[in-house]
N, C-alpha and C positions, 0 to 999 in steps of 0.2 A: 298522652301528655298530661301531666299533673295539673289540677285545677288550682289557680292562685287563690290565696285566702281572701284577698280583697274582692276578687271576681265572684267568689262563692257568696260573700256577704250581700253584694249588690244584686246578685241573681235571686237569692232567696227573698230579699226585700221587695223586688219587683213583682214577685208572685202574689204579693198582697193586693196588687192593683185589681186582680180578678174579683176580689171580695169587697173592696172599699165601696161605700155608698149604701149597701143594703144593711150594714151593721157597723157598730163602732169597733175600735181596735181591741177592746177588752173581750169582744166576742169572736171576731174573725181570727184572732191569734190562735184560738183553739184548733181551727181547721188547718191552718198553715203548719203549725207545729206538729199536728198529728200526721200530716202527710210526710213531713220531714222525718218523723220517727219511723213510720212504716217503710219508707224507702230505705232508710239506714239499716234497720234490722233485717230487711230482706236481702240487701247487698252483703251484709256482714255475717248473718247467721243462718240464712236459708240453706237447707241440706248439709249443715255442718253438724257432725255427731257430737253429742255432749255439750252443745253450746249453752251458755247461760240463759239465752232466750230462745224459745221454741217458735219457729214459724211453720204452722201447719200447712200441709198440702192444700192448695186452693186458696190460701189466705195471704199470699205474698203481694208485693207491689205489682209484679207482673200480672197477677190475677185481677188487680184493681184496674190496670191499664185495659184489660180485656172488656171491662164494663163501660168504657167510654161510649157515649152516644146512646146507651140503652135508655128506654123511657123511664124505668124505675131504678136508675143508677144509685140514687141516695139510699133507698131501701136495701139494695143489693150490697152496697158497701157496709152498711150496718150488720147485715146477716151473714154475708160470705167472707168478709175480711175482719171486721172488728170483733164480732162475737167469738169466732174461733181463736183469735189471738188472745183475748181475755181469758177464755176457758183453758187455754194451754199453758198459761203462765200465772203462777201464784202472785207475782208482783203487780199484775195488771188486773183491772176490772173494766167492764164495759162503761161504767160511769166516768172513767178517766178520759174518754173520748167524747167529742161533741156528736150531736145527732146530725148525720149527713142527709137526713130526709126531712129536716125541719123547714117547712115552707115559709115561716115568718122571717127566717134569716136568709135563706137561699133562694127564695122565690118559689114559684110553682110551675109545673109543666115544663115547657121548653126552656124557660129562663134557668131553672135549676139544672137541667141536663147540660146546657151550654156552660154554665158557670163551673160545675164540677168537672166536666170534660176538659175545659181549658186549664183548670187548676192542675189536674192530673198530668196533662200534657207538659206543663212547665217542669214538673218534677221528673218527667220521663226523659228529659234531655240526657244524652249519653255522657256529657261532661260531668254529670253528678254521679260518678261511679264511686260510691263511698267505700267500696271494698278495697280500693287501691289508692285513693287520694288521701293518704294519711301519713304523717311523719311519726314514726314510732315514738311514743312518749309524749306527743303533743296532740291534744284532742282538737283537731280542726273543726270537726262537727260539733263538739261540745262548745267550742268558742263561738261557732256560728249560731248555735242555739241561744247563747248568752247575748249575742249581737241582736238577734231578733227580739229577745225579751226586753232589752233596753229600749229598742225603738217602739215596741208595743206599749211599754210603760209610759213613754213620752206622749204617744198618741192617745192613750186611754184617758188622760185628764186627771184632775186632782183626786177624784173619788175612787178611781178604779186602777190605779197604778201601784197599789200596795203589795202586789204579788212579787215585786222585784226589789232587792237591795242592790244599789249601785255597786258594780264590780270593784270600784276603787276603794269604797268603804269596806267591802268584804275582805279585800287583800290586807288592809290595815289590821282588821280584827284577827285574821288568820295568822299574821306575823307577830302581833304583840302578845298573844297568849303563850308563845314560846314552844309551839309544838315541833318546830323544825329541829331545835337543839335538844329535844327530849329523845329518849330511846323508845321509839314507837314500834308497834307490831300489829298483827291482826287482832290482838286482844285489847288494843287501845280503843277506847270508845269516845265518839264525838256525837253530841246531841244538840238539836235545834228544836225547841218546843213550839216555835211559830215559824216553820221553815219556808212558807211561801212556795216558790218554784224551786227551792233547793240550792240556789246559787251560793249562799253563804256557807252552807255545809260543804259544798264541793271545793270552795276556795281553801277551807281548812284542810280538807283531805289532800288537795294538791300541795299545800305547804308542808304537810307531814313528810312527804318524800317516800314513805312506805305505805303499804296497804293498811288502812285502819277501818274499823267498823262504824258505820254511820247509822244514826237514828234520827228520824224527824217526825214531827206531828204538825198537821195543818188543818185548820178549822174548815176552810172552804173545800168542798169536794172536787170542784173542777181544778183548782190550783194544786191540790194534792196529787191529782192525776198528772199535771204538768211536771211536778217534782219527780214522780216515779219515772216518767219518760226522760227527764233531764239526767237522772242517775244512770240510766242505761246508755244514753248517748255519751256520757263521760266515762264509760267502761267501769262503772261501779254498780252492776246490776243486783248485787246482794244487799244493797242499802235497804233498810226497813223504813218505809214511809207510811205512817198511819193517818187516818182522817178522824178528826174529832176536836172538841174543845179542850185545850190543854189544862185550863184552870179547873173546869168542872169535871172533866173525865180524862185524866192523863192515862195514856195507853201503855206506857212503859213502866212496869212495876215488878218488884220482887215480892211476891205474895201480896200482902196488903200495903206494903210500904212502896214509896217511889223508888224506882231504879236509880242508882247513882252512876255518874259518868266521870271520865277523866277530863273531858273538855266539854263546855257548853257555850254555845254562841246563839244570839237571838237578835232579831229586829222586830219586836212586838208592835202591835198597833198603838200609836201614840194616844195617851190619856183615854184609854178605853172606858167609856161611860157605862158599859154593860158587863163589865168583867165579873161581877158577882151574881149575875143572873143564873139561877139554878145552883147556887153555892151558898152555904152558911159559913162565912168567914170566921165567926167566933167558935165554930166547932168543926174546923177543917180536919178531915180525916187524915191528912198527911202532915199536919203540924208545920205548915209553911209560915204561919204568921205568929205563932205562939211566943217565940223568943224575941220578936222584933216589934210587933204591933200590927194592927189591922189597917190596911190602906183605906183611904176614904172611898165612899161608895161610888163617887162619880169620877175618880181618878185611878185608873188601873195600872199605872206605870210600875209602882213598887210591888204590885201583886205578881207581875211577871219576873221582876228582879229577885224577889224572895223565892219564887219557884225555881229559879236558876240556882240560887244559893243552896236550896234544899236538895237539888238534883246533882250537886257536885260531891265527889268523893272527898275524903279528909285532906287529900293533897291536890284536889281538882282545881282547875283554872277555867275562867270564863270571861266573856265580854258581851255586853248588852248595849244596844243603841236605844237611847231614851231622850225625851225632850229636855231642854235645859232647865225646865221648871223643877225637875226632881232635885236639883242641886240647892235650891233655896226656898222652895215652898214650905209653909209652916204647918202648924197643928199636927195631925196624925203623921204626915210625911216627915216632919222635922224630928219626931220621936224615932221613927224607923231609921232615918239617916244617922241620928246620933248613935243608935245601937249598932248599926253596921260599922260605923267608924271605930267605935270602942272595941268591937270584936276584932278589928284589924283586917276585915275581909276585903275592903276596898283598897286595891293596890294602886290604881291610877285612874285619872279622869282626863279625857281628851275632848276638848271643845272643837266642834266642826263648823264649817261655814254654813250660813243659812241657805235654804232653797236647793239642797242637794237631793232630797228624796222626792219620790213621785207621788206620795200621798199627801204631802204637806210642804209648805214653804218655810216653816219655822225652823230655827237652828236647833241642832241636836248635839248630843255628846255621846261618847263611848265610856261606859263605866266598866273598868277592868276589875274582876273579882279573882282573888287567889287565896285559897284556904291554907295552902302550905306555909308553915311558920307564921301564921297570922298573928299569934300572940306576941311574937318578937318584932312585929312591924312598928316603926317609929314615925311614919308619916305617909303621905299620899303624893305620888308623883303626878304633877299637873302639867298639861299642855294646852295652850290656847292657839289652835290652828285656824281660827276663824277668818284670817286675812288671806290665806293661801288657796287660790282657786282660779279657774278660768270660766268665762261664760260659754255655754253650749246650748244655743237656742233659748228656750224659756227657763232652763235650769242652770245652776252652777255645777261645776264638775272639778274634782280634784285632779291635778296633773301628776305625772309620774314623780316629779321632783317634790311635790307636796307630800305624797305618800312616803317617799324615802326619808324625807326630813323628819316626819312624825315618827316613823319606826326607828330611825337612828337615835333620836332624842329619847324615846321611851326605853329602848333596849340598852342604851349606854348611860342612861340617867344624866344626860347632858344639861347643864345649866346654861340656857341661852336667853339673854335678856329680851324681855318682851314676848317670849315664846314658851319656855319651859323651865321648871324648877321643882325641887323636892320641897314640899311643905310639911312641916312637922305637925304632929298632933297637938302640941301645945299652942301653936299659932292658930290651928283650926278651932281649938276649944275657946280661944279668946274671941273668935268670931261666932261663937255659939253654934258651932257645927254647920254654919252656912258654907257651902262649897262652891258658891258662885265664883267662877274663874276670875273675873275682873277684880275681886278682892285681893287676889294673890299675884296676878300677872297683869301688867299694864301693856296691852298689845296695841293700843291706839297709836296711829301715826301722828307725829308732831306737826302741828299746823305752822305755816310760815309766819314768822314774827315780823311785824312792820316796824322799822326804825324811823321814828318821826324826825329826829335830827338829821338823819341821812337824807330823807325826802326834802327837808327844808334847806339844808346847807350844802347838800351834795356829799359825795364820798361813799365808799362801800364800808359798812361796819366790819371791823376786824373780827367780830364774833362770827360773821358769815364765812369769812375766809378760814377761820379755825375749824369749822365743821367739815372742811375738806381735807382734814389732816392726813387721812389715809393716802390721798394723792400726793401730798407734800412729802410723805415718808418715802415714796417711790421716786419722786422727782424733786429733791430738796431745793435745788437752785432755780427751779422753774418759777417758784413763787416770787423770787426776787426779780426775775425777768419780766413778770407780769404786773407787779404792784409796787407802789412806793407810798410811804406814809405822808398824808396831807395834814393831819392833825392827830392828836392823841385819840386812839380808838377807831380811826378811820383811815382808809387808803384810797388811792386813785390808781387808774391804769397807767402803766408806763408806755403803752402802745395805743395805737388807734383801735377802736373796738372792731373795725372791719377785718383786722388781721389777727384776731385772737386765735382762731382755729389754726391758721397756718403757722403761727408762732409756736403753739403747743405741739403740733404735729412735726414741726421741724426742729424742736429742741433735742439736743443730743441725749439727754436722760430719757425722754419719752421714746425716741427712736430705739434706744438701747433696750428699753422695757418691751416694746413691741417685737423687736427682733428675738429677744429671749423667749417671749410667749409663743412666737411662731415656731421656734426650735423645740420648745417644750411639747407643743402639739404634734410636730413632725415625729418626735421620738415615739409617742404613743401610737400614732398612725402607722409608723413603720412596723412596730411589733404586731399591731392588730391585723395589718394587711397580710402578713405572713401566715397568721393563724387562719384568716378567712380563705386564703388561697389553698390551704391544706384541707378544707372541708370535703367530706366524702358523703356519698349517698348513705342514708340511714342515721345521720347525725340528728341531734335534738335541737331545733332552732331556739327554743326557749332557754336552753342552757347556753347557747352561743351569745344571745343578747345579755343574759345575766352576767356572764364572765366579762364581756366587753364593757358593759356599763359599770360594773364594780371596779374594774381596773381603771376606768376613766375617772371615777370619783376619787379613788385613792391617788391617782396621778396629779389631780388638781387640788388636793387637800392642802390648806395652808398657803396657797398662792395669793399674793396681794391683788386687790381690786377686782378679782374674779370670783364669783360664787360657783363652787363646784357643782351645786345643784342646778344652776342655770345651764352650765355646760352639759351636764347629764341630760337635761330636758331636750337639748338640741339633738342629742343622739337618739333619745327615745322617740321624738317626733319623726326623725328620719327613718327609724325602724318601722314605725307604723305606716308611714306614707309610701315607702319604697323598699326598704331593705328586707323586711320579713318575707315578702313575696319571693324574692330571689333565694332566700335561705330555705324556704319550704320547697321550692322547685328543685334545688340541689339535693335536699334531703330525700326527695322522692325519686329523682332520675339521675342524680349526679350532674357533672358539668356537661350537660347536653343542650347545646344551643340549637333548638329545633325551630325552623321557620314554618309559617303557615299563612294561608290566604285570609285576608280580612274581607268577609262578605257581610254586607249590610242589606237589610230589607226596608223598602219604603212602606208607606201606609197601605199601598195596594198589594203588598207581599212580593213585589218584584225585587229580585236580588241584584245588587251592584257590587262589583269587584273593586275593593279599595286598595288593592295591592297586597304586599306581604308585610309581615311583622315577625318579631322574635321576642320572646319574653325574657330570657336570661341575658341576651346581649341586645340592648336597645337599638332599634333601627338607626337613630341619629348617630350612634357611635360607629356603626358599620359604615354608614355613608361618609362620615368624617374621616375614617381611616382609609377606605379603599376607593371612594368616589368623590374626593374633594374637588377635583377639577370640574367634574360634571355638575356637582352641586353649585359650584361658583357660577357656571354658565347658566344654570336654571335660575339662580338668584338674580343674575343680570337681566335675563329675559323677563323675569317677574317684575323687576323694577321698570324695564322699558314698557311692559304691558300696562302697568299702573299709570305711567306717564301718558301713554296713548289714550287710555280710558278717561283720564282726567281731561285731556284735550278734547276728546269726543263729547264728553259731558258739557264742557264749556261751549263748544260749537252748537250743540243741541239747544242749550239755554239761549244762546245769542241768536240763532237762526231758526228756532222752532216755532215761532208764532205763526199767525194766519198768513202774514205776508212774507215770512222768512223763506230762506233758500230750501229748507227741508219741509215746507208745508205740503208739498205734493207726495212726500214719501210716507208709505205706511209704516216702515221701519227703517231706521238709519243704519245701513250696513254697506259694505263694499259693493255687493251685487246690485242693490237698489240704486246706489249712487251712480254706478256705471250705466245702468239702464236709463236713468233720468238724463245723464249727460248726452246720450244718443238722441233722446227726444228733443233736447233744446239746442242741439248742434246747429249753428248758423242762425239761430233766433237772436236778433239784436236786442230785443226787449228783455231777453233772459240772460243778458251778458253778465250782470252782477251775480245772479244765481249760479251760473256756470262757473264763475271764478271761485266761489265758495266750495262748490262740489268738486272742482279740480283739486283744490287745496286739500280737501278732506281725503279724496282718493289717493293723492300723492303721499299723504302722511301714513295711510294704512299700507301702501305699497312699500314704502321705505321700511316700515316696521317688519313686515313679513319677509322682505329680502334680507334684512339684518339677522332675523332669527333663523332663517334657512341656512345662512352662512355659518351660524354657530353650530348647527347640526352637521 
């Protein structure tokens, strides 16, 4: 049976419990991700001829399992598993993996043995068969790796979460550089000079739709190792990930010059104060600053942006995440900004919400660079998307609808009031090349205006009614049914305020609108249901949701009172919570509704049978279809039981004191009550106690008699 995507995610995250406490997330992530990696390549590539990754004999996950419980398990993992893997694969080095024998993190002696043994046992679960639990074209394991990285970044805190660019931001960057619409091939090159764990590079590769050549450089040695593993888990084992400082020692060169690429994306460290350490900016060997100006010594943002500009081919396109300050800071940065604008290299600027990133809470922007036809460019397309997000724990997060709206506006150059517009170079020059978005786009929400006369003399301002004009266009006569003029500029309700809702809902124009909207949805649902029922094993789930969601957006385009992006979000939420699991199950096994026993273990390890379940066809659906009468009887019995339990509780409270009828009972149940009745039979002093006990016994007898008759 295929493993559900959501189950895989929670399964892997629970494995972290074995390591929490001894180290923080920025450290234990290395152990969990390394085990995920070794299990994956063992399942997929062990004993496979000409595989892109070689798994030497004796160095597979099965060989790691054999080390469980051994006194020197950590040292053996380092020597027998990791060292041979690194030696057999040019893409890997032993430094990519954590030290499995490090006592300061894993403990010493028995503690280390138990910790590593338990961790290996978690990944030993047969459900994690990575060789078969994959929908072709959809990297379930790669997505799981991304899921873990996001959670690790959240737990790592402010100073240690910079290895990960939020997937939502990565998707925006991958789409706005236009790689999907371009003719790409294996010769198409994509580069990330500060690649972190590689998530941004991979999103661009996924967006390309064809195999492209990936290059990445990362300063931190441990993080560059994560990036190499990430590439392999995403079926891009040929990606070149180098370790080193991009500004002082760029690894990708053509002779002495920087290598140039078709696409460059980056999320460099914000305002790097040590960017020039080991570098003489005035005599840069790669001429990155000569034509634009030298960035300030304590602000490295433009150093990375100019490295990107220099690394692009003459028709190259790129995108870089930078703090908002680059748009308006003065002095040396103002000069660089002016030169970039005059060259026409900046194609667009997208302002993002604050608190999206794991290394900082400050707002950021995406600067889009395009060298192609730069001299003919007449302006910069600007988007202020700072208001569109959802709360996700301590961070903000872009929703699917926010991503789609940004990409739609940018790719179609949509002029949306308060959100996006094309800004001419003439207008920018009037503002002295200050690119701060609020100068060009007013995205602030209007505050409620208080009408003093309305407060003092009563009445509803006509101006407030006019703001609802979109509703009156759909229901023109509804306004007359609700309001009447009381004096110039003010109206009163024609009905009592308690019946406003029922009056609107019952109005013929409103009911006609709702009926039309319901029919409109039914039309889309009917077409979509037919396509979903035709799914077969081997389909691509990501293609399914893409087609469904794009059709839904087009279906609701231009409809009054309804945002197509809000409707789209409902579908994407349902996909995440429920639908994607079904699609992945069908992709793996077809329409196979396989039942299984639900076995739970208590804290002592004792197994309890919780009955049966079925993934593809939910248990409640089967019960409702075939066992409706039985379920109704169970529901009735449950209601009766709740009533009896309530009566018992009430009796216990009433008669449970020291002098109460239940005072002599160790536990109030039918057997104890019957025994006590025998003891007090004929005892005149216990007459009152006996009456209570008889009533209690009779209530229980009636209940059990009634339930037996049901059965």
